[in-house]
C-alpha positions, 0 to 999 in steps of 0.5 A: 424665834427663827426656824432651826432655833429651840422655840420655834413657833414661840413668842417672848415677851418684853417689859414694854409687851405686857399690857398695864394689868398684867401683874393682876392677871398673873396674880389671879391665876397663880391663886389658881382660879383656873381649872385644868382645861383652862390651863390646858388652853393657856399652856397652848399659847404661842407666848412663852411666858404664858407657857410658863405660867401655865407650868407654874399653875400646874406645878402648884395643883399638883403639889396641892392635889390628891392622887386623882389630881396628880395622875390627870396633871401628869397625863395632861403634862405628858400629852401636852409636851409640844408646848413644853418646847424650850429648856426652861420650861422642861426643867421647871417642870419635869422633875416636879411633875413627871419625876414626882408621880413616877418616885413610886411607880413604873418608870418605863414611861420615861425610857419611851421619852428617851427614845423620842425624835422630839428634843424636848421629850428626851430633856424631859426624860433626863430632868425627870430623874433629877426628883429621883436623884434627890432621894439618892435613887441613880439607877434611871439617870445613869441608864438613860444618860447612856441611852441619850450619850450618842444624842445629837443635840447640845440641850441633851448633852448639857442636861445629862451632864448636868444629871450625872454631875447631881449624882456625883454630888451625893454619891461620887463613886456612882458617877465615876465608875459610869464615867470611867465606862463611858467618858471616851463615847461621850460628847465633849461638852456632856463630860465637861458639865460632868466632871465640873467639880472634879480636881483640876488634875483629875478633869484634865485626865478625863479631857485627854482621855488618859483615865 
């Protein structure tokens, strides 16, 4: 990938890049035969698909682990964010590891991530709240969304808009109340993502600033 792109420094595989025994190699790792140290090494790979595999294994280990294991995986995740550096890697893993771990804990780590200079850490912050949204807990999504309204990155605009839309699926009034207070300051793409499920007439009013 070229410098300045979202995954600078990464290599992506195509079907011709895989060795003939790749299927067995992936299956062996998917069965959980790697310990956390080995998964961490895989997560540091320059190959995107290997980092993806590492995160799939971490999620599987996290879901099956006891509280001590979950804490280790959460800690490993947060110290490894430099390698969780593409939108698909974040979106797959942040809710299932970070969001789940913080479900019944202090959520201050998300606010530190939301103010990070690193794009992917900010995306982790908002995507982790998806786990809260599924349990009808919206406050952190709305607060972090407000922090990120002035973000300069398109991938953050889309992520915040998406999470606001997910809030609206469960509580339309909560989403609309937030939007009425904030929509004039929101980047256009963030607003478009957020109001995607609104009736056409209301979408038009929001986009024209007439609410």
